[in-house]
C-alpha positions as CSV (number, residue, x, y, z in Angstrom):
1,X,22.0,77.4,11.9
2,X,24.6,75.1,13.4
3,X,26.2,75.4,16.8
4,X,29.5,76.7,15.5
5,X,27.8,79.5,13.6
6,X,25.8,80.5,16.6
7,X,28.8,80.4,18.9
8,X,30.6,82.7,16.4
9,X,27.7,85.2,16.5
10,X,27.5,85.0,20.3
11,X,31.3,85.6,20.7
12,X,31.1,88.7,18.6
13,X,28.6,90.4,20.9
14,X,29.1,89.0,24.4
15,X,31.9,91.6,25.3
16,X,29.9,94.7,24.4
17,X,30.2,97.1,27.4
18,X,27.2,96.7,29.7
19,X,26.9,100.5,29.9
20,X,26.2,100.5,26.1
21,X,23.5,97.9,26.4
22,X,21.9,99.7,29.3
23,X,21.8,103.0,27.4
24,X,20.2,101.4,24.4
25,X,17.6,99.8,26.6
26,X,16.6,103.2,28.0
27,X,18.2,102.7,31.4
28,X,19.4,105.8,33.4
29,X,22.6,106.0,35.4
30,X,22.1,107.1,39.0
31,X,23.3,110.6,39.6
32,X,24.8,109.8,43.0
33,X,26.2,106.2,42.4
34,X,27.9,105.8,39.0
35,X,27.8,102.0,39.3
36,X,24.0,102.0,39.7
37,X,21.5,102.1,36.9
38,X,17.7,102.4,36.9
39,X,16.3,99.9,34.4
40,X,13.0,98.4,33.2
41,X,13.7,95.5,35.6
42,X,14.5,97.7,38.6
43,X,17.8,99.1,39.8
44,X,21.0,97.2,39.1
45,X,24.7,97.7,39.7
46,X,27.5,97.2,37.2
47,X,31.0,96.1,38.2
48,X,33.3,95.7,35.2
49,X,31.7,93.0,33.0
50,X,29.3,91.8,35.8
51,X,25.8,93.1,36.8
52,X,23.7,92.5,39.9
53,X,20.0,93.4,40.1
54,X,19.0,94.7,43.5
55,X,15.7,92.8,43.3
56,X,17.3,89.5,42.3
57,X,19.3,88.3,39.4
58,X,22.9,88.6,38.2
59,X,25.2,87.7,35.4
60,X,28.1,88.7,33.3
61,X,28.3,90.0,29.7
62,X,26.0,91.7,27.3
63,X,24.0,88.6,26.3
64,X,23.1,87.8,30.0
65,X,22.1,91.5,30.5
66,X,19.7,91.5,27.5
67,X,18.2,88.2,28.6
68,X,17.7,89.6,32.1
69,X,16.2,93.0,31.0
70,X,14.0,91.7,28.2
71,X,13.2,88.3,29.7
72,X,14.1,86.5,26.5
73,X,16.2,83.4,25.6
74,X,19.8,83.5,24.5
75,X,19.1,83.4,20.7
76,X,16.8,86.4,20.8
77,X,19.3,88.3,23.0
78,X,22.1,87.7,20.5
79,X,19.8,88.8,17.7
80,X,18.9,92.0,19.5
81,X,22.5,92.9,20.1
82,X,23.4,92.2,16.4
83,X,20.4,94.3,15.2
84,X,21.0,97.3,17.5
85,X,24.8,97.4,17.5
86,X,26.1,95.9,14.3
87,X,25.8,99.2,12.4
88,X,27.9,101.0,15.0
89,X,30.7,98.5,15.6
90,X,33.1,97.2,12.9
91,X,33.4,93.9,14.9
92,X,29.7,93.0,14.6
93,X,28.2,91.7,11.5
94,X,24.6,90.9,10.6
95,X,23.8,87.3,9.8
96,X,23.7,86.2,6.2
97,X,20.4,87.0,4.3
98,X,19.7,83.3,4.1
99,X,19.7,83.1,7.9
100,X,16.9,85.6,8.1
101,X,16.7,89.0,9.9
102,X,17.6,88.8,13.6
103,X,14.5,88.9,15.8
104,X,13.7,92.1,17.7
105,X,13.3,91.9,21.4
106,X,10.0,93.1,22.7
107,X,10.3,96.0,25.0
108,X,8.3,94.2,27.6
109,X,6.5,90.8,28.1
110,X,3.2,90.4,26.3
111,X,0.7,93.0,25.3
112,X,0.9,96.7,26.2
113,X,-0.3,97.4,29.7
114,X,-0.6,101.2,30.2
115,X,-0.8,102.5,33.8
116,X,-4.3,103.3,35.0
117,X,-4.9,107.1,35.1
118,X,-5.6,108.7,38.5
119,X,-7.1,112.2,38.2
120,X,-6.8,112.9,41.9
121,X,-3.0,112.8,41.6
122,X,-2.7,115.0,38.5
123,X,-2.0,118.1,40.6
124,X,1.1,116.4,42.0
125,X,2.3,115.7,38.5
126,X,1.7,119.3,37.4
127,X,3.6,120.6,40.4
128,X,6.5,118.3,39.8
129,X,6.8,119.2,36.1
130,X,6.4,123.0,36.6
131,X,8.1,123.6,39.9
132,X,10.9,121.1,39.9
133,X,11.4,120.7,36.2
134,X,10.6,124.2,35.1
135,X,8.2,123.2,32.3
136,X,5.6,125.7,31.1
137,X,2.0,124.9,32.0
138,X,1.0,126.2,28.6
139,X,2.9,123.3,27.0
140,X,1.7,120.7,29.5
141,X,-2.0,121.5,29.4
142,X,-2.6,120.4,25.8
143,X,-0.8,117.2,26.5
144,X,-3.0,116.6,29.6
145,X,-6.1,117.5,27.7
146,X,-5.4,115.0,24.9
147,X,-4.2,112.3,27.3
148,X,-0.6,112.1,26.1
149,X,0.4,113.0,29.6
150,X,-1.4,111.8,32.8
151,X,-0.9,110.7,36.4
152,X,-1.1,107.1,37.4
153,X,-2.1,105.5,40.7
154,X,1.5,105.8,42.0
155,X,1.8,109.5,41.3
156,X,4.1,108.8,38.3
157,X,4.0,111.1,35.3
158,X,3.0,109.0,32.3
159,X,4.1,110.1,28.8
160,X,2.5,108.2,26.0
161,X,4.5,106.9,23.0
162,X,2.2,107.0,20.0
163,X,2.3,106.0,16.3
164,X,0.6,107.2,13.1
165,X,-1.7,110.1,12.5
166,X,-4.2,108.6,14.9
167,X,-1.6,108.8,17.7
168,X,-2.2,105.2,18.6
169,X,-0.5,104.4,22.0
170,X,2.4,101.9,21.7
171,X,4.0,102.5,25.1
172,X,4.7,105.0,27.8
173,X,7.6,106.5,29.7
174,X,7.1,106.7,33.4
175,X,8.8,109.3,35.6
176,X,8.5,109.3,39.4
177,X,7.5,112.6,41.1
178,X,8.8,111.8,44.6
179,X,12.2,112.7,46.1
180,X,13.9,109.6,44.7
181,X,14.9,109.7,41.1
182,X,13.0,107.0,39.2
183,X,12.1,106.3,35.6
184,X,10.8,103.3,33.7
185,X,8.6,102.1,30.8
186,X,5.1,100.7,30.8
187,X,5.1,96.8,30.3
188,X,4.8,95.9,26.7
189,X,6.1,99.2,25.4
190,X,7.2,99.0,21.7
191,X,9.7,101.9,21.2
192,X,10.3,100.6,17.6
193,X,6.8,101.6,16.6
194,X,6.5,105.1,17.9
195,X,7.6,107.9,20.2
196,X,6.5,110.7,22.5
197,X,6.3,114.0,20.7
198,X,5.4,117.6,21.2
199,X,5.5,120.7,19.0
200,X,3.6,122.5,16.2
201,X,2.2,120.1,13.6
202,X,3.5,121.1,10.2
203,X,7.0,122.1,11.3
204,X,9.8,120.6,9.2
205,X,12.3,120.8,12.1
206,X,12.6,117.8,14.4
207,X,14.9,117.3,17.4
208,X,15.5,113.9,18.9
209,X,15.8,113.9,22.7
210,X,16.6,111.1,25.2
211,X,13.4,111.5,27.3
212,X,9.9,113.0,27.2
213,X,10.9,115.6,29.8
214,X,13.9,116.6,27.7
215,X,11.6,116.8,24.6
216,X,9.2,119.2,26.3
217,X,12.2,121.2,27.7
218,X,13.7,121.4,24.2
219,X,10.4,122.5,22.7
220,X,10.2,125.2,25.3
221,X,13.6,126.5,24.2
222,X,13.0,125.9,20.5
223,X,9.3,126.4,20.0
224,X,9.7,126.3,16.2
225,X,10.6,122.6,16.4
226,X,8.8,119.3,16.9
227,X,10.7,117.4,19.6
228,X,10.6,113.6,19.9
229,X,11.8,111.3,22.7
230,X,13.7,108.2,21.8
231,X,13.2,106.9,25.3
232,X,16.9,106.4,25.9
233,X,20.1,106.7,23.8
234,X,19.1,105.0,20.5
235,X,21.5,105.1,17.6
236,X,19.1,103.9,14.9
237,X,15.4,104.0,15.8
238,X,13.5,102.0,13.2
239,X,11.1,105.0,12.5
240,X,13.9,107.5,11.8
241,X,14.5,106.6,8.1
242,X,10.8,107.3,7.5
243,X,11.0,110.8,8.9
244,X,14.1,111.5,6.8
245,X,12.4,110.2,3.7
246,X,9.5,112.6,4.3
247,X,12.0,115.6,4.1
248,X,12.2,116.5,7.8
249,X,15.2,118.5,9.0
250,X,16.3,116.1,11.8
251,X,18.7,117.1,14.6
252,X,20.1,114.7,17.2
253,X,19.7,116.5,20.5
254,X,21.1,113.7,22.8
255,X,22.7,114.7,26.1
256,X,26.0,116.7,26.1
257,X,28.0,113.8,27.6
258,X,30.1,111.0,26.3
259,X,27.3,108.5,25.7
260,X,25.2,111.2,24.0
261,X,28.0,112.5,21.9
262,X,29.0,109.0,20.8
263,X,25.5,108.0,19.9
264,X,25.0,111.2,18.0
265,X,28.2,110.6,16.0
266,X,27.0,107.0,15.2
267,X,23.6,108.2,14.2
268,X,25.0,110.8,11.8
269,X,27.4,108.2,10.3
270,X,24.3,106.0,9.6
271,X,22.2,108.9,8.4
272,X,24.3,111.8,7.0
273,X,21.3,114.1,6.8
274,X,21.0,114.2,10.6
275,X,22.7,117.1,12.3
276,X,23.9,117.6,15.9
277,X,22.1,120.0,18.2
278,X,23.9,119.8,21.5
279,X,22.2,121.1,24.7
280,X,23.9,124.0,26.4
281,X,23.9,122.0,29.6
282,X,24.1,118.3,30.3
283,X,20.6,117.7,28.9
284,X,17.7,119.9,27.7
285,X,16.0,120.1,31.1
286,X,19.2,121.2,32.7
287,X,19.6,123.8,30.0
288,X,16.1,125.0,30.7
289,X,16.3,125.1,34.5
290,X,19.7,126.9,34.4
291,X,17.9,129.9,33.0
292,X,15.7,130.4,36.0
């Protein structure tokens, strides 16, 4: 690929809104400061087309943001933006077949590094999920018993992302249990390979949710369904076509807000078999706790 071709590709993606990139990377907007986001590289602030990481690092534009979050070089960042956003934007185009498929950005540097379990802190995780999040202990205990949910040495709740019938770990969502809202991903997580799930095996009804806590909440409200976490707003998870091909009745249960509605519409445009299942509140956990 020559320089002019690469510059054309970069120009096509550099002005993608930073909020869109952050949502696709699984970042969460702070509830109290709309400019602040909690990301895999720590908290950062967005002002227009510029971002500043509170722990060091700043830049402007979608390419710089992907490079910062994923710790990759510019070519890989451009490829990731093309791969994840070309299908949802008429201004973005995949490279020609001869140029090869754009490389995927790893969700973290190097191999998967899951947090070390700490059994002494498990009671704190239980109390957080049941008392503050309103989740049923009858749903949590099987997850705790099989190791898909555990406490780490920092009192975080760890939700495993798994792949295949063997439920092989491919990553983890982390959720803080203290007074400060915090969430992240285990280093080396590969969201393209698997997902967190809960529900009755054999059900043909699947609901896609934005987080593991939302998936458990949705399952509590819709016990006939299998509920999956996409670990953030993801328009086209690589494993979704396989589920549809196996005949599952898939619903997009993303949050009832502008990013969730937009992503759901884009997903349904890409996969017409997918239907919308909108939470009765902002998200599934809010819908669950509002019933208390």
